[in-house]
Structures are given as structure tokens and as C-alpha cells.
N, C-alpha and C positions, 0 to 999 in steps of 0.2 A: 216252108212257108215264109221264108226270110224275103223281105223286100230289099232289093238291091239299091245301091246308090245311083243317083242320076235319074230316078224315075219319078219321085214324089216332089211336090211343089214345096216351096219354102214355108207357106203357112201350115201345111200338113206336117212337115218335119218339126217345125217349132211347137205346134200343139202337142205332138207326140212326146217330144223331149220334156215339155212342161208337165204332162201328165205322168210321165215315167218318173220324173224327179219327185213329184208329189207322192205318188204311190210308193216309191222306195223309201222316202221319209217316214211315211206312216208304218211301212213294213219294218224298217229298222227300230222305230220306237216300240213296236209291239214284240221284237225279237228278244226273248228271254235268254239269259246266259246258258241255261241248261238245254236249250233247243238249237244252239248253234251247230252242233255236230249233225243233227237231223237235217237241218237246212242245208248244210254242205253236201250231204249225201244225196239229197233230193236234187240239188243243183247239178251234181255230177251225173246223176241218172238222166236228167233233162239234156245235159250236154251230150252224152253219148248216144241217146236215142235219136236226137236230131242229126247225127252224122250219117245214119244209115238210110240212104235214099233208094226208093223203089220207083222205076219208071212206069208211069201209067199215061198212055197216049203220048200227046206232045209235051207232057210236063213230068215232073217227078214229085213224089210225096214221101214223107217220112213220119215216124211216130213223134208225137210231141210230149206226151205224158203230163201236159199241164193240168189235166183233171186231178190226177192223183197228187200232184204238187199242191194244188189249190185246197184239196180236201185235207191234206196233212198240215199245211202250213198257214192257210188263210192269207192275211195281208203279207206275210213273210215270203209269199211267193214272188213278190215283186223284186226284192234284192237277190233272191236265189236265181231267178230267171234272168235278171240283168247281168249278173256275173257270168252265167253260162253263155249268154249271147255276146258278151264282150269278148270272152275267150275264143268263141267260134269266129268272130269277126277278125281277131288279131292273128289267130293261128291258121285258119282255113279260108279266110276271105268270104265267109258266109254272111250275107247281109252287108253290113259296112258300119263305120263309125257314125256317119251323119244319119243313118236310119236306125240307130241303136234305140233311140227313144221310142219311135213308132213300133219297131219290132218287139220292144219290151211290152208295150201297152197291148199289142195284138195278142201276146201270149199270157201276160199276167192278169190283165183285167178280167178276161173270161174265167181264169182260175179263181179269183176272188169272188166274182158274181156266183159261180157254181158252189163255192164254199158256202155262201149265205143260202143258197137255194136248197142244197142237199145235205149238208153236214148235220142239221137237226134230225135227219131220218136215219143216219148211219148206225146209231146205237139202239135202234128198234129191233124188232124180231128179224129172223133171217131173210125172210121173203122181202120185206121193206128195205133192209140193207142192200140186198142184191139189186133190186130195182133202182134205188137211189144211186148206188155206185155206178151201175151201167149208164144211167141217165146222165151222171156227172161227166163221165168220160166222153160220151157221145156229144153232149151239148157244148162241152168246153171246146172241142175241136171245131164244131159248127160255128160257135160264136167267134172263134179266131178267124175262121175263114171269111165270115161276114165282115169283120173288122178289116181285113186285108182288102176285101172288096170296096169297102167304104173309103179306105185310105186312097185306093186308086181312083174311085169315082170323084172324091173331093179334089183330086189332082186334075183329072180330065174326064169329062162325061162320056167320051168315046171309049173308056175303058169298061163299059157295061158288060160287053160280051166276055171280056177276060175275067172280070169279077165273078160272073156266073160260072165260068169254067173252073175257077179256083174252088168255089164251093162244091161243084160237082165232082171235081178230081179227088177231093178229100172225103167223099162218102165212105169209101172203103176204110180209110183211117178212122172215121168216126165209129164205125162198127167195131173195128179191132180195138180201139182205145177203150170202148165200153167194156169189152170182155177183160182187158188187161186191168183196168181200174177195179172191176168187180173182183177179180181174182186177188189183187193186192189187198183190197179192203177186207175181204172175207178172211184171208190168210192172217193179216195183222190183227184182226179182231180176235182170232184164236190164240196167237202166240204172243202178241204185244199190244194188248188193247189200250195201254196208256198212250200210244202214238196217235190214236184217233180220238182221243177225248181232250177237249180244250176247256 
């Protein structure tokens, strides 16, 4: 779901960069010293998951894991995702440096939104935990796809069909991410509950 260079308009790129800087500043301010290792591990998981592309029709999709990153890190998702996207742009030319801000917002903003929506329910009983974790994984990918579509639409209104195709192509990813997020949260709740309590 990386937006490549040369597609987006200047105002969209500038807005994305400004929002990414603001979100990263908040994330770094909230990053405690004892959570640096956890943030690095989740950044690495996001980096690796985004490298595995699966072709679907005329496009390809990949896992994002921004839902689990958001649930576990909150605002710290911004610096974690920014570093992963920067390394992908430098090493593999995924996305690009000019679109780094927009791509960071596309991935990290839904992670923070879903953190606020679903993290209060993660430490409830097992059924509520499962439903909340699944919804977080699903909706985080959905919101990211919508943000990609919005960035394209604000660049050129003729991108409406492409925007709809981006959302539709990521429907399988939304379903899979829901299951992955659920599995991770249920597992962590059993073996390392301190990771999911803020």
C-alpha cells in the first residue's frame, strides 16, 4: 500500500509530511525508555511483513500489521512505522522519500485511531478481547486503504476508480490481519500481559 513518488500533488505531499512530523513528535515524547526495545521489535515486524507481496488481480497486496503495532504502542506507532518505511524506501525503493510523510500517515494514523477505539476492551473477558482485537486488525487496514484513496482523490478526482480498487483489493488483507491481530493479542495476554497494558 505504498504510494510511489511522482503520483501525489505537492499540497498532499506537504500535508502528509506535516502530519507525519507532528505524529512522530508526539510518539517520541510518549516513548518511555523501557519501551524502546518493544518499539524496535514491532518496527522490524512491520518492515518484514510489508516486504511479502501477494498478487491479487492487477495489483498486489501485503500484510501491514499496523493494527497490532497500534494496539501495543499507541502514539509510538508513528516513529516505529516511520523508521520501517524509511528503511524500505532506502533499501528496496518501496514508496519513496518524497512520499514518506504521506505513507507514514496512511499507516500510523489508523494505528493510533484503532488504539483509542479498541485498546480499552483488550483487557476485558476473552470474548470481548477476541472481538476487539479482530476489529482492530480489520479496521486498521480498512482505514489505511481509505487514506490511500483520499490521498489519490485529493491529487486528482479521476483517481476515484483506483481508490475504490485499492480498498477492494485489500479486503482479503483486512480479514487476515484481523485473525493475526487476534492471535497475537490472545497469546500476549497469556504469556506477557504487561505488553498490552498501558
